[in-house]
N, CA, C and O of each residue as an XYZ file, in Angstrom:
932
protein
N      38.934   -171.305     88.214
C      38.287   -169.998     88.031
C      39.362   -168.904     87.974
O      40.143   -168.738     88.912
N      39.389   -168.163     86.858
C      40.403   -167.119     86.721
C      40.013   -165.865     87.500
O      38.936   -165.795     88.092
N      40.910   -164.878     87.488
C      40.696   -163.665     88.289
C      39.472   -162.882     87.832
O      38.757   -162.314     88.657
N      39.222   -162.845     86.512
C      38.057   -162.114     85.999
C      36.760   -162.759     86.463
O      35.809   -162.067     86.825
N      36.723   -164.117     86.449
C      35.525   -164.828     86.908
C      35.282   -164.578     88.396
O      34.142   -164.387     88.820
N      36.360   -164.582     89.185
C      36.217   -164.305     90.615
C      35.717   -162.884     90.851
O      34.879   -162.642     91.719
N      36.242   -161.956     90.067
C      35.820   -160.561     90.199
C      34.347   -160.409     89.853
O      33.612   -159.705     90.546
N      33.913   -161.074     88.772
C      32.503   -161.007     88.372
C      31.602   -161.659     89.409
O      30.506   -161.167     89.678
N      32.061   -162.776     89.999
C      31.275   -163.459     91.023
C      31.113   -162.567     92.251
O      30.019   -162.474     92.810
N      32.192   -161.911     92.673
C      32.116   -160.991     93.808
C      31.148   -159.852     93.518
O      30.378   -159.442     94.386
N      31.193   -159.344     92.282
C      30.308   -158.250     91.901
C      28.850   -158.678     91.964
O      27.995   -157.922     92.423
N      28.564   -159.905     91.497
C      27.194   -160.423     91.535
C      26.730   -160.590     92.978
O      25.612   -160.203     93.316
N      27.580   -161.162     93.831
C      27.217   -161.377     95.233
C      26.967   -160.053     95.950
O      25.998   -159.917     96.696
N      27.845   -159.080     95.719
C      27.663   -157.762     96.335
C      26.373   -157.119     95.844
O      25.650   -156.499     96.624
N      26.081   -157.264     94.552
C      24.859   -156.684     93.985
C      23.611   -157.311     94.596
O      22.638   -156.613     94.885
N      23.640   -158.642     94.794
C      22.496   -159.342     95.383
C      22.291   -158.896     96.831
O      21.167   -158.611     97.245
N      23.384   -158.839     97.598
C      23.291   -158.397     98.998
C      22.771   -156.969     99.071
O      21.924   -156.654     99.907
N      23.278   -156.104     98.196
C      22.839   -154.708     98.180
C      21.354   -154.616     97.842
O      20.626   -153.840     98.462
N      20.900   -155.397     96.867
C      19.490   -155.369     96.471
C      18.595   -155.824     97.615
O      17.555   -155.218     97.870
N      19.001   -156.901     98.312
C      18.214   -157.394     99.447
C      18.153   -156.333    100.545
O      17.089   -156.070    101.106
N      19.313   -155.723    100.847
C      19.352   -154.680    101.879
C      18.482   -153.495    101.492
O      17.728   -152.982    102.320
N      18.577   -153.055    100.244
C      17.822   -151.882     99.805
C      16.318   -152.150     99.864
O      15.557   -151.316    100.355
N      15.888   -153.311     99.366
C      14.459   -153.659     99.403
C      13.976   -153.776    100.846
O      12.870   -153.344    101.173
N      14.811   -154.364    101.709
C      14.446   -154.469    103.117
C      14.307   -153.108    103.772
O      13.396   -152.895    104.572
N      15.203   -152.180    103.442
C      15.143   -150.831    104.010
C      13.875   -150.111    103.578
O      13.204   -149.473    104.390
N      13.551   -150.217    102.291
C      12.333   -149.573    101.781
C      11.100   -150.163    102.452
O      10.177   -149.437    102.820
N      11.089   -151.498    102.609
C       9.955   -152.164    103.257
C       9.790   -151.684    104.699
O       8.674   -151.410    105.140
N      10.891   -151.583    105.426
C      10.829   -151.112    106.812
C      10.397   -149.651    106.895
O       9.689   -149.267    107.826
N      10.819   -148.831    105.925
C      10.385   -147.432    105.919
C       8.876   -147.332    105.706
O       8.202   -146.531    106.355
N       8.356   -148.144    104.799
C       6.905   -148.159    104.563
C       6.171   -148.644    105.810
O       5.147   -148.083    106.200
N       6.713   -149.699    106.432
C       6.115   -150.217    107.665
C       6.108   -149.143    108.748
O       5.095   -148.937    109.417
N       7.237   -148.461    108.919
C       7.323   -147.419    109.942
C       6.351   -146.290    109.701
O       5.742   -145.782    110.642
N       6.196   -145.883    108.436
C       5.288   -144.784    108.111
C       3.833   -145.147    108.389
O       3.026   -144.275    108.710
N       3.495   -146.432    108.266
C       2.107   -146.860    108.433
C       1.784   -147.316    109.855
O       0.615   -147.518    110.182
N       2.794   -147.479    110.700
C       2.557   -148.037    112.036
C       3.120   -147.160    113.152
O       3.580   -147.661    114.178
N       3.077   -145.852    112.940
C       3.508   -144.887    113.956
C       4.943   -145.109    114.430
O       5.296   -144.764    115.558
N       5.746   -145.675    113.573
C       7.184   -145.806    113.857
C       7.935   -144.912    112.869
O       8.815   -145.357    112.132
N       7.554   -143.644    112.887
C       8.065   -142.702    111.887
C       9.583   -142.558    111.963
O      10.225   -142.251    110.959
N      10.156   -142.774    113.132
C      11.605   -142.619    113.288
C      12.394   -143.554    112.386
O      13.547   -143.278    112.054
N      11.765   -144.677    111.985
C      12.452   -145.610    111.093
C      12.738   -144.995    109.727
O      13.726   -145.342    109.080
N      11.866   -144.074    109.288
C      12.014   -143.494    107.945
C      13.319   -142.703    107.818
O      14.128   -143.021    106.946
N      13.557   -141.681    108.657
C      14.831   -140.962    108.518
C      16.048   -141.818    108.859
O      17.115   -141.656    108.265
N      15.882   -142.739    109.828
C      17.021   -143.580    110.204
C      17.487   -144.432    109.030
O      18.677   -144.476    108.718
N      16.544   -145.108    108.383
C      16.895   -145.974    107.254
C      17.244   -145.164    106.014
O      18.122   -145.549    105.242
N      16.554   -144.040    105.822
C      16.879   -143.180    104.677
C      18.317   -142.669    104.791
O      19.034   -142.564    103.796
N      18.717   -142.357    106.012
C      20.097   -141.920    106.230
C      21.103   -142.997    105.877
O      22.152   -142.704    105.303
N      20.789   -144.255    106.217
C      21.714   -145.340    105.875
C      21.823   -145.514    104.367
O      22.879   -145.889    103.858
N      20.730   -145.243    103.647
C      20.776   -145.302    102.179
C      21.772   -144.266    101.652
O      22.587   -144.570    100.782
N      21.701   -143.045    102.184
C      22.652   -142.002    101.788
C      24.083   -142.432    102.105
O      24.994   -142.229    101.302
N      24.272   -143.029    103.285
C      25.615   -143.440    103.701
C      26.183   -144.492    102.752
O      27.332   -144.396    102.321
N      25.367   -145.498    102.431
C      25.838   -146.578    101.561
C      26.123   -146.064    100.155
O      27.170   -146.364     99.582
N      25.182   -145.282     99.593
C      25.407   -144.741     98.254
C      26.626   -143.818     98.243
O      27.406   -143.825     97.291
N      26.785   -143.029     99.298
C      27.950   -142.156     99.385
C      29.249   -142.942     99.446
O      30.242   -142.573     98.819
N      29.231   -144.046    100.222
C      30.424   -144.887    100.328
C      30.764   -145.523     98.981
O      31.931   -145.596     98.598
N      29.734   -145.982     98.267
C      29.956   -146.575     96.944
C      30.527   -145.539     95.982
O      31.473   -145.816     95.245
N      29.936   -144.332     95.997
C      30.409   -143.264     95.108
C      31.848   -142.873     95.435
O      32.658   -142.654     94.534
N      32.162   -142.786     96.729
C      33.527   -142.433     97.134
C      34.522   -143.491     96.684
O      35.594   -143.169     96.173
N      34.160   -144.764     96.879
C      35.046   -145.855     96.462
C      35.270   -145.833     94.955
O      36.392   -146.020     94.483
N      34.182   -145.600     94.194
C      34.293   -145.594     92.730
C      35.178   -144.453     92.242
O      36.028   -144.647     91.374
N      34.975   -143.264     92.804
C      35.758   -142.108     92.353
C      37.225   -142.224     92.771
O      38.118   -141.822     92.025
N      37.470   -142.773     93.964
C      38.858   -142.975     94.398
C      39.539   -144.010     93.508
O      40.706   -143.851     93.150
N      38.810   -145.074     93.148
C      39.369   -146.108     92.274
C      39.736   -145.540     90.910
O      40.733   -145.937     90.307
N      38.912   -144.599     90.427
C      39.172   -143.969     89.133
C      40.129   -142.789     89.240
O      40.421   -142.126     88.245
N      40.618   -142.528     90.460
C      41.537   -141.407     90.714
C      40.928   -140.074     90.288
O      41.606   -139.200     89.747
N      39.625   -139.947     90.550
C      38.915   -138.712     90.215
C      39.092   -137.683     91.326
O      39.266   -138.032     92.494
N      39.045   -136.401     90.939
C      39.165   -135.324     91.921
C      37.862   -135.073     92.671
O      37.822   -134.247     93.583
N      36.791   -135.780     92.293
C      35.481   -135.500     92.888
C      35.050   -136.553     93.904
O      33.856   -136.781     94.097
N      36.010   -137.187     94.547
C      35.702   -138.188     95.570
C      34.943   -137.579     96.742
O      34.192   -138.270     97.429
N      35.141   -136.284     96.967
C      34.538   -135.608     98.116
C      33.017   -135.544     98.018
O      32.337   -135.377     99.030
N      32.472   -135.676     96.789
C      31.015   -135.604     96.647
C      30.344   -136.777     97.351
O      29.253   -136.635     97.904
N      31.002   -137.944     97.328
C      30.480   -139.080     98.070
C      30.504   -138.833     99.565
O      29.612   -139.279    100.287
N      31.528   -138.119    100.036
C      31.618   -137.800    101.461
C      30.487   -136.869    101.892
O      29.992   -136.965    103.015
N      30.080   -135.965    100.993
C      28.943   -135.089    101.302
C      27.697   -135.930    101.551
O      26.954   -135.682    102.501
N      27.468   -136.936    100.687
C      26.311   -137.818    100.863
C      26.403   -138.586    102.177
O      25.392   -138.792    102.848
N      27.611   -139.011    102.549
C      27.792   -139.735    103.810
C      27.462   -138.841    105.001
O      26.785   -139.271    105.935
N      27.940   -137.601    104.967
C      27.655   -136.660    106.061
C      26.154   -136.412    106.177
O      25.598   -136.408    107.276
N      25.501   -136.203    105.023
C      24.043   -136.011    105.028
C      23.356   -137.235    105.622
O      22.425   -137.107    106.418
N      23.818   -138.424    105.233
C      23.239   -139.653    105.763
C      23.400   -139.779    107.263
O      22.477   -140.207    107.955
N      24.569   -139.409    107.773
C      24.801   -139.470    109.221
C      23.880   -138.516    109.969
O      23.354   -138.854    111.030
N      23.686   -137.321    109.410
C      22.799   -136.343    110.052
C      21.360   -136.848    110.068
O      20.677   -136.771    111.089
N      20.905   -137.369    108.923
C      19.523   -137.859    108.826
C      19.314   -139.059    109.741
O      18.293   -139.152    110.424
N      20.277   -139.978    109.758
C      20.176   -141.143    110.645
C      20.156   -140.712    112.110
O      19.364   -141.219    112.904
N      21.034   -139.773    112.460
C      21.058   -139.260    113.830
C      19.745   -138.628    114.224
O      19.291   -138.776    115.359
N      19.128   -137.916    113.282
C      17.830   -137.295    113.553
C      16.775   -138.359    113.851
O      15.968   -138.203    114.768
N      16.789   -139.443    113.068
C      15.828   -140.516    113.309
C      16.018   -141.161    114.668
O      15.042   -141.474    115.350
N      17.266   -141.364    115.069
C      17.538   -141.958    116.378
C      17.108   -141.029    117.510
O      16.612   -141.488    118.538
N      17.301   -139.717    117.319
C      16.852   -138.748    118.330
C      15.340   -138.803    118.481
O      14.819   -138.714    119.592
N      14.632   -138.952    117.357
C      13.166   -139.029    117.396
C      12.694   -140.206    118.243
O      11.660   -140.118    118.904
N      13.449   -141.310    118.227
C      13.011   -142.500    118.946
C      13.527   -142.547    120.383
O      12.795   -142.932    121.294
N      14.774   -142.160    120.586
C      15.397   -142.335    121.894
C      15.510   -141.042    122.700
O      15.833   -141.087    123.887
N      15.250   -139.893    122.079
C      15.355   -138.627    122.790
C      14.159   -138.372    123.694
O      13.128   -139.037    123.590
N      14.313   -137.401    124.580
C      13.207   -137.020    125.460
C      12.122   -136.322    124.650
O      12.336   -135.946    123.497
N      10.960   -136.156    125.262
C       9.837   -135.539    124.565
C      10.170   -134.121    124.114
O       9.846   -133.729    122.993
N      10.812   -133.360    124.982
C      11.167   -131.979    124.632
C      12.194   -131.943    123.502
O      12.150   -131.072    122.633
N      13.123   -132.911    123.528
C      14.141   -132.974    122.469
C      13.503   -133.306    121.133
O      13.847   -132.719    120.108
N      12.568   -134.254    121.151
C      11.873   -134.643    119.921
C      11.070   -133.479    119.364
O      11.098   -133.222    118.160
N      10.351   -132.769    120.236
C       9.559   -131.623    119.781
C      10.453   -130.536    119.184
O      10.124   -129.940    118.159
N      11.588   -130.287    119.840
C      12.524   -129.283    119.321
C      13.102   -129.718    117.979
O      13.294   -128.899    117.080
N      13.380   -131.024    117.852
C      13.929   -131.538    116.597
C      12.925   -131.397    115.460
O      13.284   -131.032    114.341
N      11.651   -131.692    115.766
C      10.611   -131.579    114.738
C      10.407   -130.121    114.337
O      10.302   -129.807    113.151
N      10.350   -129.238    115.325
C      10.163   -127.811    115.027
C      11.340   -127.229    114.245
O      11.179   -126.283    113.473
N      12.509   -127.797    114.450
C      13.699   -127.246    113.798
C      14.001   -127.820    112.432
O      14.982   -127.428    111.800
N      13.161   -128.759    111.956
C      13.421   -129.386    110.658
C      13.577   -128.364    109.530
O      14.584   -128.401    108.822
N      12.599   -127.437    109.333
C      12.742   -126.491    108.212
C      14.019   -125.665    108.286
O      14.693   -125.461    107.276
N      14.350   -125.189    109.487
C      15.552   -124.359    109.639
C      16.817   -125.160    109.360
O      17.701   -124.703    108.635
N      16.900   -126.359    109.937
C      18.090   -127.195    109.753
C      18.272   -127.578    108.290
O      19.380   -127.508    107.757
N      17.177   -127.987    107.639
C      17.260   -128.381    106.230
C      17.681   -127.203    105.360
O      18.523   -127.353    104.474
N      17.100   -126.035    105.608
C      17.417   -124.849    104.808
C      18.872   -124.433    104.973
O      19.575   -124.195    103.991
N      19.317   -124.346    106.227
C      20.710   -123.960    106.480
C      21.665   -125.032    105.960
O      22.718   -124.721    105.404
N      21.288   -126.295    106.145
C      22.123   -127.386    105.643
C      22.289   -127.329    104.136
O      23.382   -127.550    103.617
N      21.188   -127.027    103.426
C      21.258   -126.914    101.963
C      22.202   -125.794    101.552
O      22.991   -125.950    100.619
N      22.122   -124.663    102.248
C      23.004   -123.523    101.941
C      24.469   -123.882    102.179
O      25.335   -123.556    101.367
N      24.739   -124.552    103.293
C      26.117   -124.927    103.626
C      26.674   -125.906    102.598
O      27.813   -125.763    102.153
N      25.869   -126.905    102.221
C      26.320   -127.902    101.248
C      26.598   -127.255     99.898
O      27.619   -127.533     99.270
N      25.678   -126.382     99.448
C      25.873   -125.696     98.164
C      27.131   -124.836     98.202
O      27.918   -124.840     97.256
N      27.319   -124.102     99.294
C      28.508   -123.248     99.415
C      29.789   -124.086     99.419
O      30.789   -123.707     98.810
N      29.749   -125.225    100.108
C      30.918   -126.106    100.160
C      31.245   -126.663     98.779
O      32.399   -126.644     98.350
N      30.218   -127.162     98.082
C      30.430   -127.713     96.743
C      30.960   -126.645     95.795
O      31.876   -126.901     95.013
N      30.380   -125.443     95.866
C      30.820   -124.348     94.998
C      32.284   -123.996     95.260
O      33.050   -123.766     94.323
N      32.669   -123.955     96.535
C      34.050   -123.610     96.882
C      35.034   -124.661     96.370
O      36.089   -124.324     95.834
N      34.679   -125.944     96.539
C      35.571   -127.020     96.101
C      35.693   -127.035     94.582
O      36.798   -127.120     94.047
N      34.546   -126.952     93.876
C      34.571   -126.961     92.412
C      35.351   -125.772     91.868
O      36.124   -125.912     90.920
N      35.147   -124.601     92.469
C      35.861   -123.406     92.028
C      37.367   -123.567     92.221
O      38.153   -123.195     91.350
N      37.762   -124.122     93.362
C      39.181   -124.334     93.636
C      39.795   -125.323     92.651
O      40.893   -125.104     92.140
N      39.072   -126.420     92.390
C      39.568   -127.420     91.453
C      39.690   -126.848     90.048
O      40.672   -127.111     89.352
N      38.694   -126.062     89.624
C      38.718   -125.501     88.273
C      39.878   -124.517     88.118
O      40.530   -124.479     87.074
N      40.133   -123.723     89.161
C      41.251   -122.773     89.093
C      42.588   -123.505     88.973
O      43.473   -123.072     88.235
N      42.731   -124.612     89.698
C      43.969   -125.383     89.618
C      44.154   -125.976     88.224
O      45.248   -125.943     87.661
N      43.057   -126.522     87.672
C      43.136   -127.100     86.329
C      43.451   -126.021     85.301
O      44.274   -126.221     84.408
N      42.789   -124.878     85.435
C      43.009   -123.779     84.491
C      44.443   -123.272     84.563
O      45.020   -122.892     83.544
N      45.020   -123.264     85.760
C      46.399   -122.796     85.919
C      47.402   -123.766     85.296
O      48.425   -123.348     84.754
N      47.100   -125.074     85.378
C      48.036   -126.073     84.850
C      47.859   -126.317     83.355
O      48.811   -126.683     82.665
N      46.640   -126.115     82.855
C      46.367   -126.354     81.431
C      46.585   -125.054     80.652
O      45.641   -124.313     80.379
N      47.829   -124.799     80.306
C      48.167   -123.539     79.644
C      48.710   -123.723     78.226
O      49.186   -122.770     77.609
N      48.636   -124.939     77.723
C      49.130   -125.208     76.370
C      47.947   -125.293     75.412
O      47.115   -126.193     75.526
N      47.871   -124.364     74.477
C      46.756   -124.309     73.528
C      47.027   -125.225     72.337
O      48.089   -125.162     71.718
N      46.038   -126.087     72.023
C      46.157   -126.994     70.878
C      44.820   -127.059     70.143
O      43.773   -126.719     70.693
N      44.879   -127.500     68.896
C      43.671   -127.752     68.114
C      43.355   -129.236     68.206
O      44.182   -130.077     67.853
N      42.162   -129.556     68.677
C      41.760   -130.949     68.861
C      40.549   -131.265     67.994
O      39.709   -130.402     67.737
N      40.474   -132.496     67.555
C      39.359   -132.959     66.730
C      38.500   -133.928     67.528
O      39.019   -134.859     68.144
N      37.196   -133.714     67.520
C      36.284   -134.646     68.192
C      36.190   -135.924     67.360
O      35.775   -135.879     66.202
N      36.568   -137.051     67.938
C      36.604   -138.309     67.189
C      35.582   -139.328     67.689
O      35.375   -140.366     67.059
N      34.936   -139.026     68.833
C      34.000   -140.010     69.391
C      33.037   -139.336     70.350
O      33.376   -138.358     71.016
N      31.825   -139.882     70.406
C      30.837   -139.463     71.397
C      30.570   -140.638     72.333
O      30.000   -141.646     71.913
N      30.968   -140.521     73.577
C      30.594   -141.525     74.572
C      29.283   -141.088     75.201
O      29.109   -139.918     75.543
N      28.364   -142.031     75.354
C      27.005   -141.651     75.750
C      26.570   -142.318     77.051
O      26.922   -143.460     77.346
N      25.801   -141.568     77.805
C      25.048   -142.084     78.942
C      23.620   -141.599     78.776
O      23.377   -140.532     78.212
N      22.664   -142.399     79.278
C      21.265   -142.029     79.086
C      20.615   -141.684     80.423
O      20.758   -142.404     81.411
N      19.900   -140.567     80.422
C      19.179   -140.110     81.606
C      17.771   -139.708     81.193
O      17.584   -138.767     80.422
N      16.777   -140.435     81.717
C      15.371   -140.167     81.402
C      15.111   -140.173     79.894
O      14.348   -139.359     79.374
N      15.764   -141.109     79.213
C      15.535   -141.260     77.781
C      16.347   -140.327     76.908
O      16.278   -140.416     75.682
N      17.116   -139.433     77.511
C      17.922   -138.484     76.744
C      19.399   -138.854     76.868
O      19.870   -139.267     77.928
N      20.108   -138.695     75.761
C      21.523   -139.041     75.743
C      22.374   -137.884     76.248
O      22.240   -136.751     75.784
N      23.239   -138.179     77.192
C      24.265   -137.238     77.631
C      25.568   -137.650     76.961
O      25.909   -138.832     76.932
N      26.284   -136.692     76.430
C      27.444   -136.997     75.595
C      28.732   -136.479     76.220
O      28.799   -135.361     76.732
N      29.739   -137.323     76.160
C      31.089   -136.930     76.559
C      31.963   -136.989     75.310
O      32.232   -138.079     74.806
N      32.412   -135.848     74.802
C      33.237   -135.862     73.590
C      34.653   -136.367     73.873
O      35.231   -136.087     74.923
N      35.186   -137.105     72.927
C      36.576   -137.552     72.990
C      37.353   -136.784     71.927
O      37.021   -136.838     70.743
N      38.376   -136.077     72.353
C      39.172   -135.265     71.437
C      40.483   -135.975     71.099
O      41.045   -136.714     71.908
N      40.944   -135.726     69.887
C      42.224   -136.281     69.451
C      43.154   -135.144     69.051
O      42.782   -134.254     68.286
N      44.359   -135.193     69.581
C      45.379   -134.181     69.280
C      46.551   -134.872     68.600
O      47.046   -135.892     69.081
N      46.990   -134.314     67.482
C      48.132   -134.863     66.752
C      49.388   -134.125     67.190
O      49.491   -132.907     67.042
N      50.331   -134.869     67.724
C      51.604   -134.296     68.161
C      52.726   -135.028     67.434
O      53.128   -136.121     67.831
N      53.223   -134.414     66.372
C      54.207   -135.083     65.530
C      53.552   -136.238     64.801
O      52.604   -136.042     64.041
N      54.054   -137.440     65.028
C      53.451   -138.634     64.434
C      52.543   -139.359     65.427
O      51.987   -140.413     65.118
N      52.402   -138.796     66.596
C      51.611   -139.431     67.654
C      50.223   -138.806     67.756
O      50.071   -137.587     67.676
N      49.211   -139.659     67.933
C      47.838   -139.203     68.139
C      47.442   -139.493     69.589
O      47.491   -140.636     70.043
N      47.055   -138.447     70.295
C      46.707   -138.584     71.711
C      45.243   -138.214     71.908
O      44.791   -137.171     71.437
N      44.507   -139.072     72.605
C      43.086   -138.814     72.858
C      42.893   -138.245     74.264
O      43.535   -138.664     75.227
N      41.980   -137.273     74.341
C      41.668   -136.604     75.607
C      40.184   -136.760     75.918
O      39.326   -136.499     75.075
N      39.901   -137.186     77.133
C      38.507   -137.331     77.571
C      38.470   -137.198     79.090
O      39.221   -137.877     79.791
N      37.596   -136.324     79.606
C      37.541   -136.138     81.062
C      36.249   -136.674     81.683
O      35.917   -136.337     82.820
N      35.528   -137.503     80.940
C      34.363   -138.224     81.473
C      33.327   -137.303     82.100
O      32.761   -137.622     83.146
N      33.078   -136.165     81.467
C      32.011   -135.260     81.884
C      30.952   -135.243     80.786
O      31.234   -134.910     79.635
N      29.727   -135.609     81.164
C      28.654   -135.779     80.190
C      27.709   -134.579     80.205
O      27.376   -134.041     81.261
N      27.287   -134.177     79.013
C      26.443   -132.992     78.901
C      25.655   -133.057     77.595
O      25.892   -133.925     76.755
N      24.706   -132.116     77.437
C      23.990   -131.971     76.165
C      24.205   -130.577     75.575
O      23.597   -130.229     74.562
N      25.059   -129.789     76.199
C      25.205   -128.393     75.809
C      26.489   -128.162     75.019
O      27.588   -128.475     75.478
N      26.323   -127.600     73.810
C      27.451   -127.191     72.962
C      28.419   -128.332     72.670
O      29.629   -128.122     72.600
N      27.886   -129.536     72.501
C      28.736   -130.684     72.211
C      29.215   -130.607     70.760
O      28.400   -130.365     69.870
N      30.502   -130.804     70.492
C      30.998   -130.753     69.112
C      30.548   -131.968     68.310
O      30.371   -133.056     68.857
N      30.368   -131.774     67.029
C      30.073   -132.890     66.147
C      31.350   -133.703     65.924
O      32.459   -133.182     66.043
N      31.178   -134.973     65.604
C      32.341   -135.800     65.296
C      33.025   -135.236     64.050
O      32.379   -135.008     63.027
N      34.302   -135.020     64.144
C      35.062   -134.406     63.060
C      35.272   -132.917     63.233
O      36.098   -132.317     62.546
N      34.514   -132.309     64.163
C      34.648   -130.867     64.407
C      35.912   -130.580     65.216
O      36.269   -131.324     66.129
N      36.570   -129.496     64.861
C      37.783   -129.097     65.564
C      37.496   -127.970     66.553
O      36.730   -127.049     66.267
N      38.125   -128.064     67.713
C      37.989   -127.019     68.718
C      39.331   -126.774     69.405
O      40.217   -127.629     69.420
N      39.442   -125.591     69.963
C      40.639   -125.250     70.724
C      40.479   -125.738     72.163
O      39.495   -125.414     72.828
N      41.434   -126.505     72.632
C      41.432   -126.929     74.029
C      42.788   -126.582     74.644
O      43.766   -126.337     73.938
N      42.819   -126.567     75.968
C      44.052   -126.246     76.685
C      44.439   -127.446     77.538
O      43.647   -127.917     78.355
N      45.646   -127.932     77.347
C      46.094   -129.146     78.023
C      47.332   -128.842     78.869
O      47.954   -127.787     78.740
N      47.672   -129.809     79.746
C      48.886   -129.635     80.550
C      50.031   -130.511     80.063
O      51.144   -130.439     80.584
N      49.749   -131.340     79.058
C      50.797   -132.171     78.477
C      51.079   -133.453     79.219
O      51.894   -134.257     78.766
N      50.416   -133.672     80.370
C      50.682   -134.870     81.161
C      49.450   -135.750     81.340
O      49.543   -136.976     81.278
N      48.295   -135.125     81.563
C      47.080   -135.878     81.867
C      46.108   -135.808     80.690
O      45.771   -134.723     80.214
N      45.665   -136.971     80.229
C      44.711   -137.005     79.116
C      43.267   -136.848     79.593
O      42.353   -136.755     78.773
N      43.056   -136.818     80.897
C      41.706   -136.635     81.437
C      41.554   -135.257     82.082
O      40.612   -135.019     82.838
N      42.479   -134.361     81.779
C      42.425   -133.023     82.365
C      42.740   -131.994     81.278
O      43.854   -131.945     80.757
N      41.750   -131.182     80.949
C      41.946   -130.135     79.949
C      40.825   -129.116     80.082
O      39.827   -129.356     80.762
N      41.002   -127.982     79.427
C      39.983   -126.937     79.397
C      39.434   -126.834     77.986
O      40.189   -126.640     77.033
N      38.122   -126.962     77.851
C      37.456   -126.739     76.563
C      36.513   -125.563     76.769
O      35.413   -125.756     77.288
N      36.900   -124.359     76.386
C      36.178   -123.142     76.777
C      34.684   -123.152     76.481
O      33.895   -122.685     77.303
N      34.278   -123.672     75.327
C      32.867   -123.583     74.931
C      31.990   -124.454     75.829
O      31.024   -123.970     76.420
N      32.332   -125.743     75.927
C      31.538   -126.673     76.742
C      31.657   -126.332     78.225
O      30.662   -126.332     78.950
N      32.874   -126.043     78.671
C      33.086   -125.743     80.093
C      32.283   -124.524     80.536
O      31.725   -124.511     81.633
N      32.224   -123.504     79.687
C      31.481   -122.294     80.041
C      30.000   -122.602     80.237
O      29.392   -122.142     81.203
N      29.417   -123.383     79.319
C      27.994   -123.736     79.433
C      27.736   -124.569     80.684
O      26.782   -124.310     81.418
N      28.579   -125.563     80.926
C      28.400   -126.408     82.107
C      28.555   -125.612     83.399
O      27.804   -125.814     84.353
N      29.528   -124.711     83.424
C      29.744   -123.894     84.621
C      28.566   -122.964     84.885
O      28.144   -122.799     86.030
N      28.033   -122.353     83.820
C      26.883   -121.459     83.980
C      25.663   -122.229     84.482
O      24.913   -121.733     85.323
N      25.469   -123.443     83.964
C      24.338   -124.268     84.398
C      24.488   -124.637     85.875
O      23.524   -124.563     86.637
N      25.693   -125.032     86.275
C      25.932   -125.384     87.676
C      25.741   -124.180     88.591
O      25.194   -124.303     89.686
N      26.198   -123.013     88.133
C      26.024   -121.791     88.927
C      24.545   -121.467     89.096
O      24.113   -121.086     90.184
N      23.762   -121.617     88.017
C      22.325   -121.329     88.077
C      21.626   -122.258     89.065
O      20.841   -121.804     89.897
N      21.910   -123.561     88.974
C      21.282   -124.528     89.879
C      21.707   -124.268     91.322
O      20.872   -124.232     92.225
N      23.007   -124.087     91.531
C      23.505   -123.853     92.882
C      22.964   -122.575     93.494
O      22.578   -122.553     94.663
N      22.935   -121.493     92.693
C      22.429   -120.214     93.195
C      20.946   -120.311     93.534
O      20.494   -119.736     94.524
N      20.186   -121.039     92.710
C      18.747   -121.200     92.958
C      18.507   -121.923     94.277
O      17.674   -121.504     95.080
N      19.246   -123.015     94.497
C      19.095   -123.771     95.744
C      19.521   -122.924     96.939
O      18.863   -122.933     97.979
N      20.626   -122.191     96.786
C      21.130   -121.366     97.886
C      20.129   -120.277     98.260
O      19.851   -120.069     99.441
N      19.584   -119.579     97.257
C      18.616   -118.506     97.520
C      17.361   -119.066     98.183
O      16.845   -118.489     99.141
N      16.870   -120.205     97.662
C      15.685   -120.832     98.271
C      15.973   -121.238     99.714
O      15.125   -121.075    100.591
N      17.182   -121.770     99.959
C      17.550   -122.153    101.314
C      17.570   -120.971    102.262
O      17.097   -121.068    103.394
N      18.124   -119.841    101.799
C      18.161   -118.632    102.626
C      16.751   -118.144    102.936
O      16.443   -117.795    104.076
N      15.895   -118.123    101.910
C      14.516   -117.649    102.099
C      13.771   -118.531    103.095
O      13.129   -118.028    104.016
N      13.856   -119.861    102.907
C      13.158   -120.776    103.811
C      13.716   -120.691    105.231
O      12.966   -120.794    106.201
N      15.041   -120.502    105.352
C      15.636   -120.380    106.686
C      15.113   -119.141    107.403
O      14.769   -119.200    108.583
N      15.053   -118.019    106.689
C      14.549   -116.778    107.290
C      13.087   -116.925    107.687
O      12.689   -116.531    108.783
N      12.290   -117.498    106.786
C      10.861   -117.674    107.066
C      10.655   -118.590    108.268
O       9.825   -118.305    109.132
N      11.415   -119.701    108.328
C      11.243   -120.654    109.436
C      11.658   -120.047    110.769
O      11.065   -120.356    111.802
N      12.677   -119.182    110.756
C      13.116   -118.541    112.000
C      12.124   -117.471    112.448
O      11.789   -117.376    113.629
N      11.659   -116.668    111.494
C      10.730   -115.571    111.816
C       9.383   -116.098    112.281
O       8.797   -115.595    113.239
N       8.899   -117.132    111.578
C       7.576   -117.657    111.914
C       7.649   -118.693    113.033
O       6.621   -119.237    113.439
């Protein structure tokens, strides 16, 4: 058995174990919800966040992506949710009542903190990339890499830059449906000359950034409103 076969076998075994664990967790959550063991729901739901976060962190670190921290956010959320479930089962009556009463406030404030943290990290990363990518070039879109979400294709354009007799392709694995160039279309991009997965494409980047700002601001405002309402009432 060669190395590729061993790697595929490990992947299959891990996938089977993960599927069994996930189905078992869902089954236990349903059982808990129907048999007055409600604490099982947040406890197991938290472990789902932890596992998915760990997988996402491992994948992004393996790909040397700058967004490995997003998996850590999921892990932290999972730890909090799991801890809440354990408090519901093992805490005193007064502690459980306080935990239940504080759910809206904690969730609202937590959402605001997470959004603010993500916004700060993304903003910092974008500023660093923008500072390093200061070489303006004309690039041609030569390929559309696609991912599908709810039946709709998300596209990641692949750009090609001609430097002397050399053709260099640039792709940063960010998928979108907004302002995607047609194959053969030329656009101005800004590169740093070293990384083919790091560049600034003003048209697409602006649309994606505005969309992220809109979503983040909406969640943050809703979180603030719900936090105020839960505290006042």
